[in-house]
C-alpha angles and dihedrals in degrees: 000000000000120000112276129194093276092051091051091048090052093050092047091050090057089050092047095050090048094049094046096046094049091046093049091049091043084220137080146059116293099164099069097050090048092049093046099041094101096050093043092050093050093046095046098044102036106030119009111104106212141129120214090200089064109025091177098052102149098225096046121123113255121232120195125190095205089175087067094172086077090063096144087071093065094037090055091049093047092051094044095049094050108263121149093274115112128209087246088061089055088052088053093054111162093001128132113286095357123140088234106071122174092267125025115269122199113230090021099072123033111244096025107122100192142004108259132180108102099082118248095024095095090047091056092040088059092054089053090050092050089050090052092048091051093048094048090046088056090053101041107020132238094291090071103025121033117125143122135242114222128184141175108222130185139213088263092054092052093046092058115094093228089067092056091049091050096042092052092055093043090056092046092052093045094233096185096171090071117098118175125187108209113210095217098186098141093229133112130168094276094048135265118016085233086082091073113349117064104135122116098262094188092053090051091054092045088055088053091056100264128141104238129196130178119209146150103272093210096053108097094198092051091047092050094050094045095049090047091050092047093048092048094051097091097174100057138038111246133233116189109195102210113194104217142163118239110232089018110201097021108125095212106021105040110121094013132113087229088080094051107081108006138060115273090234129245095273094048092048089055091051092045095050091048090050090051093048094251129134107259090204092062119084127192086002122171120178122217089243090059094045091051092050095052096043090047090057091065100048096088091047091054087056089048090055092051090050090049091052090053090051090049091053092047099042120100085221095051096096092048090049090055092047091055087066094049130095118272120253102220092187089067092060119098096230120200120252125217134210114251113234094028125104130241135161111246089231088061091045088051090053090055090047092047091055091048088054092047091054092058105025110058092180092067108109131167151102145188143281093254093300102092096135093048094043097046090230101134122109103225118239094016126111128232118264113248135179090264099038127043096168095099127084104219120092120200108201095180120217093325107114098162096049090041092061093043092047089052087055087054092049091051093046091051091060134220095074139075107217126204131176135185143207140134113301093240088065092061081095088070091049102039099102091054093042089052089054091048087061095041090052092042092231126170104242127143116214114198111200119183136180085047104177148015087289087085083081129183099040085076137208096329089066101030111096113222107157098026101095090055090045090056092048091054093064106095113240097008115132108220117195126185107177121208099212144355094283092053088049091060090049089049090056090052090057091045090056098044102039098087101164100073146351125305120204122201113201108198137183131246091206129068119265129198116261108228125229101244092197086069102027129054117285116271089230085078085082088081088071093051096241135030141165108274099175121012137191135192113270099354118221092195140011117225111203116193140165133211116330093001091069085078089055089051091051091051090048093051089057092048092049091049087063089056092050094255117133113214128187113212116216121190109210106184095163130032092189096053090047091049088056092059121090123261091254094060092043091053092046089058102038096034110227110242096022116110115252136207122192122207123195134143095239145050115338092207108115098024091100085082090071103026092059095208095333130115133284125209113200147107119284097175136053118281131243141234111265138095108309097245091050092051092049092048094048090049094052103261096134142104095261092055093049093045090049090052091050093050091048092049095048092046 
């Protein structure tokens, strides 16, 4: 149907709210919401299946504003369709403690599905959501899971490499429930996209297996037909290239980068409102006609939700569907046991633990960035997921670390699944922006990082992580775990399954590590507190604090010091974050206030002064080298002699 007077009034209201809010805040991006108002209006009123009275309805369509800088677009839509977002919150755009921050934040504003801002992240999140929808549809059928993932993406999103990584995998997996509206306005902050972006974007996506259409993004008929065609193409994800004008309707700033990241200005807003047939003296104005139109668009979807809830109650799979959204009972898992005194790499112990989890936790889903065998990330006896078969449980992300992490965010945000992904620790650098957002969004994602130190050996400094443990610890809210042996690795997986308010990283060894006799040593369950006494002595002269593989070095050093008449307590500290969360009394009971301390870790020593309290730190403050792992560690001072020397120096 063509745009009628009511449609035009609704679109203009979105533009007016966006202009007014940005101007009042004297900060923001008015051009994108104005340019995308037509496509957003058509999508939200004619297609998007959602119910403002239950924003978390499991079978709702998902909408992502990947171009999160245009946040007033989604805030306007949420307010107009009846979500818990008042007009006063729109007036408080970008102000302290408002529900309308500069970029949309999931969990902060009802109806926002993901935190967008860094371009490309929302694009990849949507691919993860579509993957989750397809997987759950395979498990529970269309009666319980059958919805679409829509997004508005920008030139900037598509320029980012993460988008190409995610788009390639989406095409390969035939994620046909994915419909992206591309705001093709030919403008970025610096000016015309011709400055740096002249390829045929549609052809690129076609080559990656997408269904591509090219339309006028301000034509409601064309938008309706294109969205319907994209939604009905079940074998391919869909990209609708919508030719639009940034700042649409502004007499002097339409089509210009000047409308991108700054208020239009009072005078230009007056001219724009006059040009659109609006009253320039009215601010944040919404007519009853417009309110009625938007609310009316959600009525049928409210009925759809009630019908879905009835199907859920009546379905023989309804109880299982609900359980997939519940917390995991780790005590119900048949965890592997390990022989004390033997040796096993923690990556291999993790593989055994992962398979124990998979046997009891059907909602666990993940894979690796083309390193499944090395990472120990395969679920045994299960096939790989393909575009034609989603019955398996192993995802192969390919060499796409950044998109892998962001897609796992999307899977977690979708709900019903616990995603994990794996690669070498050194490649956390490729994933860091997405991992940071996992923590910011407080999403339940498990990151399995293997080959976690110079002990990986001959691959050399390009693959030997040095600064990465500290880099992980710098991310607020992230739970970093570096287990010392197989028993600690099992405990680490328990934390990874039960810590649901943020990411957990498992940093695991390539090389074998001794498995400690827990009848003599401290219980591995001490890992839950971040640090615990592994091997104690009477009246310690020094406390040796170590993580991961270096706990073995601390144990060897304890024995050597005993021969010198020096009593050393060995503390395993697998997680700084978990230890930080303990009270001062427990921390002091482990680290012994007043007793000298030495930390041991195969990585940067910077930061360890927090726990050594004026003591010594043994580590590696340079890049590694290509040689057998044990040789590299010895040459770089990770040996008993070096630790003993540090202890003697400290005690002297």
